[in-house]
Every structure is written in C-alpha cells, then in structure tokens.
N, C-alpha and C positions, 0 to 999 in steps of 0.2 A: 729259370725257375724250376724247382723239383716238385713232385707231388706232395712232399712233406713240408713245403713252405707254409709258414704261419704269418699272416699279416697282422702287425701289431695293433692297428686300429680296431680289428675285430675282437681283440682281447678286452678292450675297454668295456666296462660294465659287467663282464662275466663274473660269476660267483667263484670265489676261492674256497675249495673244500678240503677238509682234512682226510686222512686215510679211511675214515669211517663214514664219509659223506656229509659231515656236519659243516655248515656254512661258517667260514671265518670272517669273510668280508667280500668286497667287490674290487676288481682291478680298475685302477684309475689311469695307469701309464706303464710304460716299459722303459727300463734304464739301459742305455747303451754306453759303450766306452768309445773314445776317439780311436781312429785307425792308427795302427803301428806298422810301419814298413809296408810290406805287401800283404800282410795278414788282414783279413776282414775285421771290422769292428766287432767287439764282443757284445752280446746282449746278456747283461749280468743278472737282472732281476725285475721284479714287478713292484710297482708302487700300489699298495692296497689300502683302501679306506676301511677303517674298522672303528665304529663308534666315533666318527668325526676326527679320528686320528689317522694320519698316514704312516704306514709302516712299510719296511722293505722286506721282500721275500725273495730269496735267491731262486733263479730259474733251475739251478741244479737240484732243487727239491721237488720239481714238477715231475709227477709220474705219468699224467695223461691230460690232454686237452680235448674237450668235446663240447657239444652244444649245451650240455648240462652244466659245464663249468670246468675249472682247472683244478685237478686233484693233486694233492701233495703226498709225498711219502712221509708218514708220521703225522702226528697231531699237534706238535708244539711249534710255535713261531715266536720270534723275538718281537716283543711289543714296544720296543724302543721307537721313538718318533723318527721317521725317515729324514736323514740329513744328506743333502747332496754335496758331493765332494768334487774338487777340481778334476777335470777329465771326463766327467759324466755328462751325457746328453739325454734328455728326455725325448722319446720318439715323437710326442705330440708337438714338440718345438719345430720339427721338420715338416709337419703336414702343411700344405699350401705354400711351402717355400718355393719361390720362383727360380728356375735355372734356365739355361739357354734353350732347352727343348720343351719347356712347359712347367707345370706345377708338380711338386711331389705330393702324391695323394696318400701314399702308404709305404711302410717299410716291411720288407719280407725277411723273416729270420728262419734259420734251420738249425737242427742239432749239428754240432761240429763233428766232422769226420775224424780229424786228427788232433783236435784240442778238446779239452773238457768243457762241457756246457753248450751254449748256443752262440750263433754269430749271424751278422747281417749278410744276406745273400743277394737281395734285389730291391729295386725301387719301383713302385707303381706310379707311372706318370700320367698326366692328363691335362685338360684345359678347363677353364671356367667359362660357362655360358650363363650369364646372369647369376642366379643364385645356385645353379646346378654345376656340379663337377662331373666332367665326362672323361672316363678312363680312355687312354689311347695306347699305352704300351707298358711292358715290364722290362726294365733294363738292369744290367749288373750294377751292384752298388759302386763298383770302381769307376763307373762312368762319371760319377759326381762325388769323387773322393773328398772334395772341399767341404761337403756338408758335415763330414765327420771330423773336422778339425776344431777341437774345443779350445785351442790356445795352449794346451799342454804339449810340450815338445814331443816328437815321435820317440826320442830316446827315453824320456820319462815314461811315456805310455807303454813302451815295450818292456820296461823293467818290471811293470806290474805283473807280468806273466811268469816271472821267475819264482822258484821255490824260495820261501822266506830265508833259508840258510844262504842261498846264492845271492839273494838281494842284499842281505846284511853285509856280504863280502864286498859289494861294490859301492856301498854308501860312502866310504872314505875317499873314493876316487871322484866323487861329484863335488862341484863347487858349492859354496854355501847356498846360492840361489837354487841350484838343482836339488839339494837336499830338502830345502823348504818346499819346493814344488812337488817333490816326490811325497813328502809327508802329507801335503794338502790333498794329493790325489788318492790316498789310501783311506779306506774305511777304518774305523777305530779297531776292529778285530784284526784287520790286515796289518795295521801299523803295530799292534801289540805282538803279532806273530813275528814280525821282523825284529822288534826290540828284544824279544826273548832269545834271539840268536846272536846278540851283540854283547860285548863286555859292558859292564855297568857304566864305566866312564864314558864310553862312546854313546851309550843310550842318552845320557844327560846332555851331551853336545847335540845329538840329533833332535832332541825335543826343545832345545833352546829357541825361544822366540815364537813358539806355537800358541802361547796364551794359557793361563792357568786352567780355564774351563776345558779346553781340548785335552791338555795333559791329564787332567783328572779323569776325563771320560776314558782315555786310553788305559790308564793304570787300573781303572775299575774292571776292565775286561781281561787284564793279564792274569796268568796263574798267580796265586797268592805268594808263592815263594819268590817268583821272578819280580813281582811288584815290590815286595819287601826289599829285595836286593837293590832295586833301582832307587827306592826311597832312601835307603841307607847311604847311597853314594851322593845324595844331594845335600846341600847346606841345610842345617837344622831349621832355619826360618822358612825356607821354601818347602821343606818336607811337612812342617806343621801346617802351613797354609793349605797345602793340597789335601792333607788328611782332614782338615776342618771342612772342606768342601764335599767330602764323600758322605754317603749314608752312614749312620752311626755304627751299624753292624759291621759293615765292610772296614771302616776305619779301626774299630776295636780289634778285628781279626788281624789286620796288618800291624797294629801296635803290638799285639801279642807276639807276632813273628819277629818284629824288630827287637824285642826284649831279650831274645836268645843270642848267645855267643855265635857269631857267624861260622866258627870252626867246629861246631857241635851238631848233633842230630837235629836239635831244635832250629839251628840256622840253616840246615839243609832241607828240612821237610816242607811239604805242601800241607796246608790246613784243609784242603778240600779233596781228599781221596773219595772213592766211591764207598759210602757208608750206608748200610741197611740194618734194619732191626730183624731179629731171628725169625719172626713169623712171615716175612715177605716171601711169596712163592718164587721159585727159580725162574719161571717164565717172565715175571716182572723185572727181576734183576737183569736177565739177558736183554730185555727190551731197553732197559736204562743204559747199559754199556754200549748198545748199538747206536745211541744218539751221536750225531756228528760232532758235537762239542766235547765228547769224552776222548781224551788222548789215548794213544795206544798203550803207553806205559801204565796209565791209571786204570784202564779197562782190564788189564791183565789180572788184577787182584782186587777182591772185594773184602771189605772190613765189616764184620758183624758186631754190632754193639746194642746194648739196651738203649731205650729212648732217653734223651733226644738223639737224633741221628746227624746232628751238626756238631762240629768240634767246638769246644770240648764236649764229648758225647757222654752218654751213660756208661755203665761198666763195659769195658772191652771184653768180647767173648772169643774172638779169633778171626782167622782169614780163610778164604776159599778162592782158588784160582778159577778163571772162567772156563778152562778146559774140563775141570771137574763138573761144573754146572752143565756143560753140554752132554754129560753122561747121565744126568739125573732126570727124574720125572718132572715135567714142567710144573706140576702142582705141589711138589715137595717143598716144605719150608726150608729156606736157606740155612737156618740154624742147625738143621740136621746134616749139613754138608761140610761143616767146618773141618779144615785140614790141619790147622796149626793155631796155637794160642800164644806163640812167642811174641815178644815185643822188646823194645829198647827204651831207655830213658832219654829225656831231652838233652842231658848234659854229656852224653857219650861222645868222645872225640870223633871227628869225621873219618880218621883212618881206621878206627875200630869199627865204625859203621861199615866201611868198605870191606873190612875183614869178615864181618858177619855175613854180608851178602855173598861174598865169594865162598866162604866155608860151607854155607848151606844152599848154594845155588839158588838164591832168591832174586826175584825181580823187584821186590819191594818189601819193606818191613814196617810194622806198626810202631808208632812212637806214643808212649803213654806217660801221664803224670804220676805223682805219688799216690793218687787216689784210684789208679787203675782205669782212668778215663782216656780214651783215644784223643790226642790233640793234633795228630797229623800222621803222615807216612813219608818215608824216604824211598824213592825209586832209584834203580840202578843208573839211570841217565843223569839224575841229580849228582850222584857220587862221581861219575866220570867227568862231568862238567867241572866239578870242584877240584879234582885231583890232577887233571891235565894242566899243562903250562898255561899261564894267564893269556898268552897270545895265540892259543891253538886255533882259534877261529880264523885268524888272519893267515891264509894260506901263503906259503912262500917265505914267511918270516922265520 
C-alpha cells in the first residue's frame, strides 16, 4: 500500500463538487473493471446519486479528493442514467466477500503510474466478530485475483484498453460471440468511438443482434456525419425504426444529413461544428473547446453566426482559428476576431471540397445553404476518410 492509496468505501457518501465547489451529488459506489492479464483491474468511475438518479462520472475527471468532497475538473457532467455493462464490477459487491484468509473489507485504488486513470492496488482484509468487522491486514490485489473475474474473458477485457482505431482493426478477427461480448462490455460512448473507426458495412454487422434500444443509444452519441453514414448503410425499414426511437431534434438532424448526396459537401459535413454568436467573449469560446467531448479537428476552428447557434443557424459571419483566439484578450467578443468568411455549398463535389482545403491550407470549411445559413462544416479528416481506398482501415489489405 502506498501513501496515495484511496479506499473505495471511504468515498461512499462523499460530496461530488464541480470546479467552483458547487455540489453535484453524492458518491454511491466505485466502478471497477475485471482484471486483464497481469495488469491490475482499472477503476473507471464513480456512481453518483443526483436527485434520485444514478449517473456515471469518470475518475479521469477527478482533480482532488479531500474530506470536503471529490472535486472535478470542469462543471459539466453527463446526466444520463448509469447503465452497468459487462465486465464492470461495483466495489460494494466485493465488501464482506469471504476468501481463504478472511473477509474483504475494502478496496484500495491508486493513480496509475504507466496507464491513464486509476487502478486497484490492494485489499483490506479482516474478520467479523458479531456485528463488528475487525481489520487484520492489507494485501496486494493479485493475492485474490479471482475477485476481479466478472465472466468477461481476459482477451475481451484487455481489448478495452486499445485505442479505438486499433480496437476496430481486431474486431474482424473475433468470433461472433467475442464481438457480442466486446460490444456488451463497452459503454455507449466507447462503442461509438470504435464504430467511427470502421467501414459502414462492418459497423452494421458489429451492431447486429444488440437490440434496437442499444443501437439507438449508440447512434445518438456518434458524430452526426458518422451516424448518418451508418444509417445510410442500413436497410430502409431498420433505419426508419431507429430514427423513430430517437428524440425528434436528433432524428431531424440526421434526416437532413441523409438527404444530401454522399459524394458532396453535404454528405461529408458534420452538422455540429463549434458555433458561437459574435458577442461571446474569447474566454468562453476557449473554455468550450477545452471540453473533453470536443474533438481535435472540430476544436481547431470556430464558426461565428447570428442566432440561433445550432444548425441551420442564423446568418453565417465567418470563422476564427483557436490559435488566433489564444492571442486575443479574454474579454474580446469573438465577432471581432473573424479571420475568414469563405464557405462552400452543400452540392459541391467531394473532390472540389478537397481541392479547396488543399489550395487554402484549411483544416475545415463552412458549408452554407442558399440563405447564407451555416448547415455544417467539413474537416480535413472527413475528406481524407472519403478519398482513401475503401479498405484503408484494414491494415495489410
């Protein structure tokens, strides 16, 4: 045990605080992953009670743990209800578990030295005397490895640590049962990340058999352009059934993307670039693109439009790169920092889109309708993905 060991039972009931010290909720449990090979089990997040709802908060978001509570980096959390997936173990399930040398009283976790996040390091052991539990020893987690066997194979558990691109590359090598077990072990966001690294036809096969509710949940958290591409590869009846299950605003957005020719700017673009109105201060824009959910390519360029700031927006005014914002006063309105007002139309062929990006050294370009409203943006990675051979993701082909 190290001086930095945190015992999970002592987190139960602690207040979860945002970066400004405001209370979000209280910790109910800690989510652990089953062990993989010789690596310790990962501690992935906290189950937090918020207004009678249980939500999941990643331990990667934790800035500090103290007697006052657990402080997060940032102030936003995902309010979606906590869903437990295959391969996950709740720390509370291991308390009072009897093993050959006593009872498991607590689980010690530490920040990982060579892996991102937290991992299990030790077990606090003890004996029960009547209603009292008496601590006797602290032992390495590996002494009772069997506690961290959730039934998910070690091969599948180990795959979860791969980068989404690498994980997508090995899906084909798994048997059907292995693919299903892998899909069940991934959170919706994790599964969406993997799908976005696969050809659309492979995506459809990977999702087969998961059930319409789970597939809908995954598609809802995918990037809009990737979600539209996946839906376009599905049979019409299945596509319509999934769209009918989605919130109306999300379904309308995807239907709009599906209406464009796949080989044009409209078929390439995302409908959710970073859009702000001109009066927003630079400091607020920078805070927004620092959010973990904003991808690198989307954070590189900000689109300034009149209200509303969701696509299709009000009148498009122009773009500004994040590097320009770093050189501006935090209080300056972003509308005063606009660098370019160029845009393309939705029907521009994809090769001409690529030529525009190359000719002007752009990382992204605005896409506007005939009324001058921003309907989306095409980023350079979208163009590369489309122009490369269809099987480029399958290394060695």
